[in-house]
Phi, psi and omega in degrees: 000141177273145177285150171284117178264128184287139183287127177248130181260123178254160179297136179062028180296133179275159185301313182295328176294321176297317179298319179295326175292323175297322179298322179290328175293317168073003185229173180056199183287336176297313178296321180292323178298316179297319178296319180300318180293322176298318179297313181295320178300315180296318181294320180293321180288338180282104186293343178272357187256134175259132180265115176265117186249118179252121185238115175235180180086169183276070188283323178287312173298339179272008175082019186260005186303311182294328176297314181296320178297325175301313182299320181287308185291332176278354180057041174278347175238150182248335180220136180234134173234127182219184181265157175295332180297313179298320179292325178295309180298320182295312180296321179301317178296322181292341179269006174109004180262165182225160168261153186233153179284130176225208171205159187290349181268001182296154179283109185291330178294322179287324176300316178300317181299325182266004173083034178236142177252136183260132174241088189058260178241019174248142184243139177238129179285141177299335182302338181302328181291331178294314178297319179295320180297318178296318181297313184284333173295318181292323188252006186301316184301319178293315183291325185288345180282347182287154187266342179209177184295322180300314178293323177303314181290327176295315177294321177299320177297324178293324184272336185286155175300156177293167182067030172245159179298315182295322180290321179296318177296319179298312183292327182266006178056042177258118180301127180245123180244146175213081187298337180250041184300327180297336181273060184191173176298323176298317177302318179295323180295319179292317177300322180299322178289321178295322180296338178268009173105357179279162183230159177213150179253017182297122182263123184284344185258343188294335181299331182305324180301318184286313182292327176293323179293320178297314180296319183293322186266355179290132177294320176218157181223144172235146178238138180225111185248131176243107176073014171065234178068198180302317180303318179298310185294327179297319177288319182301319181289333174292320177296323183299325184265354180280150180292336178238131181275168182298134180262346177225148178203135174226130177232131176244117181200151172254004178285157181257157185272344189296334182282347180085003180284155182296324185298327181262353183295132178292152179299328179303327180299331180296340177298320181292337180265002182068033179254323180247132180294143181301330182258016183291155171264118182209159179207145176254126178256123175266072184223154170294125184296335178285350172263315185291315185299315177297321179295316179298313183294317179297319179294316179296322179299321179293321182286328178264003175058045175278000000 
């Protein structure tokens, strides 16, 4: 057995040095965080391995947009599945709107009166919907010609301003999936155009063919889940039907497993579903993703010398 080595903080200590100190402590969430970064580093370096990245939660309102762009632009991920909400918030910011710092004790009735929506302690102005409506009205004809959600998001990435998640995925040729796109502000914008008599042939089920094909043809697979939700399960079911299960896995969530929901389910549970390989390297982090993601990204940047 290795001894628990106590973490020592030195002046001007760099993030990766702190992580390495956490690794020497080796226990609690500090030890698990260090282990998670080691797993991700190994998976990224493995050229035969495809990284499936599932992103849920209020990551853009939570200040994580630039972190996510790092993962995409550095090509540390090969496939991305996210929520319509994250894409909505991201596109809204690219159109000139911002999220604002608030707190959970604010008067929600007054926020409503002044045109702000609260996401825990982050605030979004209602005005964002006006900008989104104008954008989708202008670009609906182009977007409506796509045959499925994946192609829709690719076209959206082509049309969207730079420094957006959709545009970064488009430029880096990273397949972006959003199976619950209708469950978002973007979904409402598209429905609004349809309600005015316009039509679209976007097929909500056709994407399964592509993500299943990617999973089926991958020599090796790694899964990286942030906050579970639909993105996690969408990737998990692709792993379930693939001939080879995930060999690497990192999950960041504060959800609990007792309710039986996918978001809190441990990665180990995936072995019983034929999603995670029995000999896989994996770890579950019980951490706030807005704390874990910056630490992970900073540590990886140091290791890959970006």
